[in-house]
C-alpha positions as CSV (number, residue, x, y, z in Angstrom):
1,X,-8.3,17.9,6.5
2,X,-6.9,14.5,6.7
3,X,-4.4,12.9,3.6
4,X,-4.2,9.7,1.9
5,X,-1.2,8.2,0.6
6,X,-2.9,5.1,-1.8
7,X,-1.5,2.7,-3.9
8,X,-2.0,-0.2,-6.3
9,X,-0.3,-3.4,-6.7
10,X,-0.1,-7.1,-9.3
11,X,1.2,-9.8,-6.5
12,X,1.6,-13.4,-6.7
13,X,-1.3,-15.2,-5.4
14,X,1.8,-17.4,-4.4
15,X,3.4,-14.4,-1.9
16,X,0.1,-13.7,-0.1
17,X,1.4,-14.9,3.8
18,X,4.7,-13.0,2.5
19,X,3.5,-10.1,1.6
20,X,0.9,-9.7,4.5
21,X,4.1,-10.2,7.3
22,X,5.5,-7.5,5.4
23,X,2.9,-4.9,5.7
24,X,1.9,-6.1,8.7
25,X,5.6,-5.0,9.6
26,X,5.3,-1.5,7.4
27,X,2.5,-0.8,9.2
28,X,3.4,-1.2,12.8
29,X,6.4,1.4,11.7
30,X,3.9,3.6,10.2
31,X,1.7,3.5,13.1
32,X,4.8,4.8,15.8
33,X,5.7,6.9,13.6
34,X,2.6,8.6,14.0
35,X,0.0,7.0,10.9
36,X,-3.6,7.4,11.8
37,X,-4.6,4.7,10.0
38,X,-2.5,1.6,8.0
39,X,-4.8,-0.1,6.0
40,X,-3.8,-3.3,3.2
41,X,-6.4,-4.9,1.0
42,X,-6.9,-7.7,-1.3
43,X,-9.2,-7.3,-3.9
44,X,-12.0,-10.2,-4.0
45,X,-15.2,-8.4,-6.1
46,X,-14.0,-7.6,-9.3
47,X,-16.7,-7.7,-11.1
48,X,-18.7,-4.1,-11.5
49,X,-20.6,-4.4,-15.0
50,X,-19.2,-1.9,-18.1
51,X,-16.7,-0.3,-15.1
52,X,-13.0,-0.6,-15.0
53,X,-11.3,-3.3,-12.3
54,X,-9.1,-3.5,-9.9
55,X,-7.2,-5.9,-11.4
56,X,-6.5,-4.3,-15.4
57,X,-6.2,-1.5,-14.3
58,X,-3.0,-3.1,-12.5
59,X,-2.6,-5.3,-15.1
60,X,-2.8,-8.0,-13.1
61,X,-1.5,-11.6,-15.2
62,X,-2.6,-14.5,-14.2
63,X,-1.2,-15.9,-11.3
64,X,-1.8,-12.8,-9.6
65,X,-3.6,-10.8,-7.2
66,X,-4.5,-6.6,-6.6
67,X,-3.5,-5.1,-3.3
68,X,-5.3,-1.8,-2.0
69,X,-3.6,-0.5,0.1
70,X,-3.2,3.3,2.0
71,X,-2.1,5.2,4.6
72,X,-4.5,8.3,6.8
73,X,-2.7,11.0,7.9
74,X,-3.3,14.4,9.6
75,X,-2.7,16.8,6.3
76,X,0.5,16.5,3.6
77,X,2.7,17.9,6.3
78,X,2.4,15.2,8.6
79,X,2.5,12.5,5.9
80,X,5.5,14.7,4.8
81,X,7.1,14.8,8.1
82,X,6.1,11.4,9.3
83,X,7.3,9.2,5.9
84,X,10.6,11.0,6.3
85,X,10.9,9.1,10.1
86,X,9.6,5.4,8.2
87,X,12.6,6.0,5.5
88,X,15.0,6.9,7.9
89,X,14.1,3.7,10.3
90,X,16.4,0.9,9.9
91,X,13.7,-1.8,10.6
92,X,11.9,-0.9,7.6
93,X,14.5,-2.4,5.7
94,X,14.5,-5.5,7.0
95,X,11.1,-6.4,4.9
96,X,13.1,-5.6,2.2
97,X,15.2,-8.4,0.6
98,X,16.8,-7.1,-3.1
99,X,17.2,-10.0,-4.4
100,X,13.8,-11.3,-3.9
101,X,11.3,-9.1,-3.9
102,X,8.0,-9.9,-3.0
103,X,6.2,-7.6,-5.3
104,X,7.3,-5.6,-8.5
105,X,7.7,-1.5,-7.3
106,X,8.2,-1.1,-10.7
107,X,4.2,-2.3,-11.5
108,X,3.3,-0.2,-7.9
109,X,0.5,2.7,-9.0
110,X,1.6,5.5,-6.0
111,X,-0.5,9.3,-5.2
112,X,-0.8,11.3,-2.5
113,X,-5.2,12.5,-1.8
114,X,-5.8,15.0,-0.8
115,X,-9.6,14.1,1.9
116,X,-12.6,15.9,0.1
117,X,-15.6,13.8,1.8
118,X,-14.8,12.6,5.6
119,X,-17.5,11.4,8.0
């Protein structure tokens, strides 16, 4: 079964285009190093009655939207191999401005997931 890295993060609406450019560049790097899929999704319909919303989960503030993203790999081992290559790729640093980050990494949720059902 496949393996998925998943992320949820709040993002200032004003930084959406900068985030898109960053994500497009990073996605190309992940795919070049072997990821099976790379998706970045913007919360759009968040009004499910009697359920906890992603904005609530991400503790999104006024003027923020929520990003849900995931990367698909063949297995946990494959994920570890691909991520090691990506983290050592000097191009990845081009997308990170430590002085003016696009989002707050400390507010991002992350997890690695074994796929339970896959059609």
